[in-house]
Each structure stands twice: as C-alpha cells, then as structure tokens.
C-alpha positions in Angstrom: 9.3 26.2 3.3 11.4 23.2 4.0 14.8 23.1 2.5 14.8 19.4 1.6 11.4 18.1 0.4 10.0 14.9 1.5 8.8 12.4 -1.3 6.4 9.8 -0.1 6.0 6.5 -2.0 2.9 4.9 -1.1 2.2 1.2 -2.1 -0.7 -1.0 -2.1 0.6 -4.6 -1.3 -1.1 -7.5 -3.0 -0.6 -7.5 -6.8 1.6 -4.3 -6.5 4.7 -5.5 -4.4 3.7 -9.2 -4.3 2.2 -11.4 -7.2 -0.8 -12.7 -5.2 -2.7 -12.3 -2.1 -0.7 -12.6 1.0 -3.0 -15.3 2.7 -2.2 -17.5 -0.3 1.6 -17.9 1.0 1.2 -20.1 3.7 -2.1 -19.4 5.7 -4.5 -20.9 3.4 -2.6 -24.0 2.9 -2.2 -24.2 6.8 -5.9 -24.5 7.2 -6.2 -27.1 4.2 -7.9 -25.0 1.6 -6.9 -24.1 -1.8 -6.8 -20.3 -2.7 -9.9 -20.7 -5.0 -11.9 -22.5 -2.2 -10.8 -19.8 0.4 -12.0 -16.8 -1.8 -15.1 -18.5 -2.9 -15.9 -19.0 0.8 -15.2 -15.5 1.5 -17.4 -14.2 -1.3 -20.1 -16.2 -0.3 -20.2 -14.7 3.0 -19.9 -11.2 1.7 -22.7 -12.0 -0.7 -25.0 -13.8 1.4 -24.8 -11.3 4.3 -24.4 -8.2 1.9 -21.3 -7.6 3.9 -17.9 -6.0 3.4 -15.6 -8.2 1.5 -12.7 -7.2 3.9 -14.4 -8.1 7.1 -15.7 -11.4 5.5 -12.2 -12.7 4.8 -11.0 -11.7 8.1 -13.9 -13.6 9.8 -13.2 -16.6 7.6 -9.6 -16.5 8.4 -10.5 -16.4 12.2 -12.9 -19.2 11.9 -11.0 -21.7 9.6 -7.9 -21.3 11.8 -9.9 -22.2 14.9 -11.1 -25.1 13.1 -7.7 -26.2 12.0 -6.4 -25.8 15.5 -4.1 -22.7 14.5 -3.8 -20.2 17.0 -3.8 -16.7 15.5 -1.5 -14.7 17.5 0.6 -11.9 16.1 3.7 -13.8 15.9 1.9 -16.7 13.9 0.7 -14.1 11.3 4.1 -12.6 11.0 5.4 -16.3 10.3 3.1 -16.6 7.5 4.3 -13.2 6.2 7.9 -14.7 6.1 6.6 -16.7 3.0 5.2 -14.0 1.0 6.7 -13.7 -2.4 7.8 -10.5 -3.8 8.0 -9.3 -7.5 11.4 -9.1 -9.1 13.7 -6.3 -7.5 11.4 -5.4 -4.7 13.9 -6.3 -1.9 16.4 -4.2 -3.6 14.0 -1.3 -4.6 14.1 0.5 -1.3 17.7 1.0 -1.0 18.0 1.9 -4.8 15.6 4.7 -4.4 16.8 6.0 -1.0 20.0 6.3 -2.6 18.8 8.1 -5.5 16.8 10.6 -3.2 20.0 11.1 -1.3 22.1 11.8 -4.2 19.4 14.3 -5.6 18.6 16.3 -2.4 15.1 14.9 -1.2 14.1 12.6 1.6 12.3 9.4 0.6 9.9 7.7 2.9 7.8 4.5 2.0 4.4 3.8 3.2 2.0 0.9 2.6 -1.7 1.5 2.1 -3.4 -2.0 1.8 -6.5 -4.1 2.3 -4.2 -7.0 3.4 -3.2 -7.5 7.0 -0.5 -5.6 8.7 0.5 -8.4 11.0 1.5 -10.5 7.8 3.1 -7.5 6.2 5.0 -7.0 9.4 6.6 -10.4 8.9 7.7 -9.8 5.4 11.3 -9.5 4.3 10.7 -5.8 3.5 8.8 -4.8 6.6 11.4 -2.4 8.0 11.5 -0.4 4.9 8.1 1.4 5.8 7.6 4.6 7.9 4.2 3.3 8.4 1.9 0.2 7.5 -1.7 1.2 7.1 -3.6 -2.1 6.5 -6.2 -4.2 8.3 -5.5 -5.8 11.8 -7.1 -7.7 14.5 -7.7 -7.0 18.3 -5.9 -9.4 20.7 -6.9 -10.6 24.1 -4.8 -10.6 27.2 -3.1 -14.0 25.8 -2.5 -12.4 22.6 -5.0 -14.4 20.5 -6.8 -12.6 17.8 -10.6 -12.2 18.9 -12.2 -9.6 16.5 -11.3 -7.3 13.5 -9.5 -4.1 14.7 -8.9 -2.4 11.5 -10.8 -3.0 8.1 -9.6 -1.2 5.0 -11.5 -1.3 1.9 -10.9 0.8 -1.0 -12.5 3.9 0.0 -11.2 3.7 3.6 -7.6 3.6 1.9 -8.2 7.3 1.1 -8.0 8.5 4.8 -4.5 7.5 4.9 -3.5 9.5 1.9 -4.6 12.5 3.9 -3.0 11.3 7.2 0.3 10.9 5.2 -0.3 14.5 3.7 -0.6 16.0 7.3 2.2 13.7 8.9 -0.4 11.8 11.0 0.6 8.0 11.7 -2.1 7.0 13.9 -5.0 4.9 12.6 -7.2 5.7 15.4 -7.0 9.3 14.8 -10.1 10.9 13.4 -9.7 14.6 14.8 -6.3 15.9 13.5 -7.0 14.5 10.1 -10.0 16.6 9.7 -8.7 19.8 11.2 -8.1 22.6 8.7 -4.5 23.2 8.0 -2.5 25.7 5.7 -1.2 23.9 2.9 2.4 25.2 3.4 2.2 23.4 6.8 1.3 20.0 5.6 4.1 17.7 6.0 4.0 16.0 2.6 2.2 17.8 0.1 0.2 15.9 -2.5 2.7 16.8 -5.5 5.4 15.3 -3.4 3.4 11.8 -3.3 3.9 8.7 -5.6 1.2 6.3 -5.3 1.5 2.5 -6.6 -1.4 0.4 -7.3 -2.3 -2.5 -9.3 -6.1 -2.5 -9.9 -9.4 -0.9 -9.9 -9.7 -1.2 -6.0 -6.8 1.2 -5.8 -8.6 3.8 -8.0 -9.9 6.3 -5.4 -6.5 6.7 -4.0 -4.7 7.0 -7.4 -7.2 9.5 -8.5 -6.9 11.5 -5.5 -3.2 11.8 -5.6 -3.2 12.6 -9.2 -6.1 15.1 -8.8 -4.1 17.2 -6.3 -0.7 17.1 -8.3 1.0 13.9 -7.3 1.6 10.9 -9.6 -0.1 7.7 -9.7 1.4 4.6 -11.3 -0.6 1.5 -12.2 1.6 -1.5 -12.0 0.8 -4.9 -13.6 1.8 -8.6 -13.5 2.6 -9.2 -17.4 1.9 -13.0 -16.6 -1.5 -12.4 -15.2 -4.3 -12.2 -17.7 -6.2 -8.9 -18.1 -3.8 -6.8 -15.8 -2.2 -5.2 -18.5 -5.6 -4.2 -20.0 -6.9 -2.9 -16.7 -3.8 -0.6 -16.3 -4.2 0.7 -19.9 -7.8 1.3 -19.1 -6.8 3.3 -16.0 -4.3 5.3 -18.0 -6.8 5.9 -20.8 -9.4 7.3 -18.2 -6.8 9.5 -16.9 -7.0 8.0 -13.4 -3.2 7.3 -13.4 -0.2 9.2 -14.8 1.9 6.1 -15.7 1.5 2.2 -16.2 4.6 -0.1 -15.7 5.2 -3.9 -15.3 5.6 -5.1 -11.9 9.5 -5.1 -11.9 11.6 -3.0 -9.5 15.1 -3.7 -10.7 17.5 -0.7 -11.4 17.1 -1.2 -15.3 13.1 -1.4 -14.9 10.8 1.0 -16.4 9.4 1.5 -12.9 12.8 2.9 -11.7 13.2 5.2 -14.5 9.7 6.6 -14.1 10.0 7.2 -10.5 13.6 8.7 -10.6 12.0 11.2 -13.2 9.3 11.9 -11.0 11.6 12.7 -8.0 13.7 14.8 -10.5 10.5 16.8 -11.2 9.6 17.2 -7.6 13.0 18.4 -6.6 13.1 20.9 -9.6 9.6 22.3 -8.7 10.6 22.6 -5.3 13.6 24.5 -6.0 11.7 26.8 -8.4 9.1 27.7 -5.9 11.8 28.4 -3.2 13.4 30.8 -5.6 10.0 32.3 -6.5 9.7 33.3 -2.6 13.0 35.3 -2.6 12.3 38.7 -1.3 
C-alpha cells in the first residue's frame, strides 16, 4: 500500500474552468462568424448527417479556417488558446490545492477530460498545471497542417480516460492495458481518490462513474448563465454528483472548502486502511 496517497483532480474544461466554449475566444472571430452562427452550422452538419457533434465541429473548424485563409497548425491553435477566458481564481487554484495537499500528506495531480481541443488547451495560461490533457485533437501532415481529426472525445468516450487515470495510463492510443484485469491495490489512483469537476449533462457518465466507485463528483455552475444552477441542482437531486458549487476557485470559495474537505477525508480513509492492515 502506498504510504502517500495520490489524489486526482479531473476537470472538464468548457463551462467548468472557462465560462464559454474555447472556440469562442478568438477562433470563431478569426473566421468571421459569431458564436451563434458557428454552433448553428455545426449542429446543422450533425443533424443533417446524423453525425457526431464533436466530429461535426472539428470538420467545420477545418473547412471554415481554410475558407478564411487561416493555416491550422498546432501553434496557431495554441495562439488562440492564449485568449481563453478563465473563471475567477482558476489561475491561482492549482498552487492553492497543491500546497494544501503537501501540507496534509497527499500528492495532487490534475487532469483535463474534455470534448474541446487539446491544442487550444495547450496554449492556455494553465496548460502546464496538468499531468495529462485528454481531449480532441487533429492529425497533421509533414508540413504541420491539420488534415483530419485524430481524437474525438464525446460524453461517453470521456469515460475511458477515467479508467486510464485509474491505472496510470497516459496514452490516448492504448486500448490494451486499460482493458487488462488488475488487482485493485495495484491501481495507481483508486476511484475513491478521484475528484471530478463538470458543468452539465454531458459530464454525467464520468461524474456518475466516479461517484459510484467511491470518488467524489462536483457539478460547478456559472451563476451568470441562465439554467446552469438548475441543472446542477437536478444532478444533485438525482444523486449523480456529491456536491454543487459556483464556478469560482478562490481561496475563500465554496469550491476550495469542498475540495479541501474531500482531501482530508481521502487522507483519513487512507490512514485508517493502512492501520487496519497492521499484522
């Protein structure tokens, strides 16, 4: 049994750490569209072709960038990512929680599990805080131009990354190790040591899995967005999450208090289990 427990904080991105969809902070404006126009066009593709909403928006990004003469290279995506807005306290959040973990004898790791674009998240001001960013991405040709979707992450595909984090697998491509049987005590991060953050119904499968296996799920909501608080309350009432909290990450926020209390519980449970194994 590990002497020092590892606690994984796993975040959706859009609506959870950022108040909008990441494409709305620069990219959509660069192709001459409004956010409403872009997402309406994306929905039309998905509905008309009975296709994945994720693949539809990635196809639309590709096509509209080409029409606008924008070369979609990894660095271009990252440059758009620099403009992503974040909720209050997000930039300082990681240092706060990492410090709390150190003082209370646990190792904190942060992960992204998102249907947004990894390349844009990699350009955001908080990119270096994550051990792994699990998200959509493109394939690139020899000149570095995006040519095809490489990874598409919808709300059910997100669940695979929970199990990869559980087993310590950081490869998106892997589909072998994640499915191999493994003793619970050998798994790198047990489910009870996970805290999952999401903002809506597309996060439900992950939030439900984490909660079902003994971890903690938190539905965050933007108080300024109509209906978000009601959605969070609905998830709590349906017992799909353990807590709801406004999307604020400062030291005096409810989010900080909830997460610190969960860390305290994980540490106490870990110590009790260790003591119970004394022979």
